[in-house]
Short mmCIF file of the C-alpha atoms (twelve columns), coordinates in Angstrom:
data_MODEL
# 
_entry.id   MODEL 
# 
loop_
_atom_site.group_PDB 
_atom_site.id 
_atom_site.type_symbol 
_atom_site.label_atom_id 
_atom_site.label_alt_id 
_atom_site.label_comp_id 
_atom_site.label_asym_id 
_atom_site.label_seq_id 
_atom_site.Cartn_x 
_atom_site.Cartn_y 
_atom_site.Cartn_z 
_atom_site.pdbx_PDB_model_num 
ATOM 1  C CA . MET A 1  133.508 68.185 -142.240 1 
ATOM 2  C CA . LYS A 2  136.117 66.433 -140.125 1 
ATOM 3  C CA . ILE A 3  137.935 68.408 -137.458 1 
ATOM 4  C CA . LYS A 4  140.807 67.106 -135.351 1 
ATOM 5  C CA . VAL A 5  142.321 68.653 -132.264 1 
ATOM 6  C CA . LEU A 6  145.909 67.440 -131.908 1 
ATOM 7  C CA . GLY A 7  147.363 67.225 -128.428 1 
ATOM 8  C CA . LYS A 8  148.031 64.847 -125.566 1 
ATOM 9  C CA . GLY A 9  145.430 66.451 -123.312 1 
ATOM 10 C CA . CYS A 10 147.087 69.489 -121.753 1 
ATOM 11 C CA . ALA A 11 145.034 72.515 -120.712 1 
ATOM 12 C CA . LYS A 12 145.678 74.278 -124.025 1 
ATOM 13 C CA . CYS A 13 144.554 71.245 -126.031 1 
ATOM 14 C CA . GLU A 14 141.395 70.936 -123.945 1 
ATOM 15 C CA . ALA A 15 140.706 74.671 -124.396 1 
ATOM 16 C CA . LEU A 16 141.048 74.342 -128.176 1 
ATOM 17 C CA . GLU A 17 138.634 71.394 -128.236 1 
ATOM 18 C CA . LYS A 18 136.106 73.360 -126.151 1 
ATOM 19 C CA . ILE A 19 136.330 76.433 -128.413 1 
ATOM 20 C CA . THR A 20 136.019 74.272 -131.527 1 
ATOM 21 C CA . ARG A 21 132.906 72.496 -130.213 1 
ATOM 22 C CA . GLU A 22 131.335 75.860 -129.298 1 
ATOM 23 C CA . VAL A 23 131.980 77.283 -132.775 1 
ATOM 24 C CA . VAL A 24 130.573 74.199 -134.528 1 
ATOM 25 C CA . SER A 25 127.480 74.377 -132.335 1 
ATOM 26 C CA . GLU A 26 126.995 78.106 -132.900 1 
ATOM 27 C CA . LEU A 27 127.401 77.733 -136.668 1 
ATOM 28 C CA . GLY A 28 124.906 74.866 -136.630 1 
ATOM 29 C CA . ILE A 29 127.009 72.707 -138.929 1 
ATOM 30 C CA . ALA A 30 127.525 68.976 -139.054 1 
ATOM 31 C CA . ALA A 31 131.103 68.213 -138.111 1 
ATOM 32 C CA . GLU A 32 132.898 65.222 -136.691 1 
ATOM 33 C CA . ILE A 33 135.300 66.411 -133.982 1 
ATOM 34 C CA . GLU A 34 138.048 64.096 -132.800 1 
ATOM 35 C CA . HIS A 35 140.678 64.786 -130.145 1 
ATOM 36 C CA . VAL A 36 143.830 62.968 -131.294 1 
ATOM 37 C CA . ARG A 37 146.008 62.177 -128.277 1 
ATOM 38 C CA . ASP A 38 148.208 59.438 -129.791 1 
ATOM 39 C CA . ILE A 39 151.642 60.937 -130.483 1 
ATOM 40 C CA . LYS A 40 152.187 58.671 -133.510 1 
ATOM 41 C CA . ARG A 41 149.002 59.994 -135.126 1 
ATOM 42 C CA . ILE A 42 149.869 63.595 -134.193 1 
ATOM 43 C CA . MET A 43 153.256 63.174 -135.899 1 
ATOM 44 C CA . GLU A 44 151.475 62.378 -139.184 1 
ATOM 45 C CA . TYR A 45 150.835 66.127 -139.489 1 
ATOM 46 C CA . PRO A 46 153.425 68.896 -140.055 1 
ATOM 47 C CA . ILE A 47 153.219 70.056 -136.433 1 
ATOM 48 C CA . LEU A 48 156.071 71.015 -134.125 1 
ATOM 49 C CA . THR A 49 154.124 71.957 -131.006 1 
ATOM 50 C CA . THR A 50 150.609 71.261 -129.788 1 
ATOM 51 C CA . PRO A 51 147.823 72.091 -129.733 1 
ATOM 52 C CA . GLY A 52 147.004 71.738 -133.381 1 
ATOM 53 C CA . LEU A 53 143.793 72.161 -135.336 1 
ATOM 54 C CA . VAL A 54 143.175 70.116 -138.485 1 
ATOM 55 C CA . ILE A 55 140.155 70.710 -140.707 1 
ATOM 56 C CA . ASP A 56 139.485 68.191 -143.476 1 
ATOM 57 C CA . GLU A 57 143.063 66.901 -143.148 1 
ATOM 58 C CA . LYS A 58 144.619 70.380 -143.479 1 
ATOM 59 C CA . LEU A 59 146.583 71.775 -140.518 1 
ATOM 60 C CA . VAL A 60 145.229 75.298 -140.003 1 
ATOM 61 C CA . CYS A 61 146.813 76.246 -136.667 1 
ATOM 62 C CA . SER A 62 149.445 74.880 -134.294 1 
ATOM 63 C CA . GLY A 63 151.448 75.800 -131.240 1 
ATOM 64 C CA . ARG A 64 148.827 78.067 -129.675 1 
ATOM 65 C CA . VAL A 65 145.162 78.325 -128.772 1 
ATOM 66 C CA . PRO A 66 143.453 80.450 -131.434 1 
ATOM 67 C CA . THR A 67 140.652 82.796 -130.453 1 
ATOM 68 C CA . LYS A 68 137.045 81.807 -130.982 1 
ATOM 69 C CA . ALA A 69 136.889 84.289 -133.876 1 
ATOM 70 C CA . GLU A 70 139.919 82.668 -135.492 1 
ATOM 71 C CA . VAL A 71 138.414 79.181 -135.184 1 
ATOM 72 C CA . THR A 72 135.199 80.497 -136.734 1 
ATOM 73 C CA . THR A 73 137.225 81.891 -139.648 1 
ATOM 74 C CA . PHE A 74 139.140 78.611 -140.094 1 
ATOM 75 C CA . ILE A 75 135.904 76.620 -140.237 1 
ATOM 76 C CA . THR A 76 133.954 78.999 -142.492 1 
ATOM 77 C CA . THR A 77 136.926 79.261 -144.866 1 
ATOM 78 C CA . ALA A 78 137.160 75.462 -145.044 1 
ATOM 79 C CA . MET A 79 133.419 75.302 -145.777 1 
ATOM 80 C CA . LYS A 80 133.784 77.772 -148.658 1 
ATOM 81 C CA . ASN A 81 136.794 75.947 -150.073 1 
ATOM 82 C CA . SER A 82 135.106 72.533 -149.955 1 
ATOM 83 C CA . GLY A 83 132.086 73.465 -151.735 1 
# 
């Protein structure tokens, strides 16, 4: 699973990355997490405001920091859909 946090590095983007890493660790899954800070790469996704969360190249959330429970749901749903 590939997960991307989209954002230039503001507090909200950093919070989303932290939550995402915690969820991946707690679920005990193998995931590659990348924080995309390059605006040109961020613009490749249908995102108007950061932070954004992309799981397996699908934008699942943008413009806010989702709760830990929401991130867990995004990841477990993506796992079910991929396999």
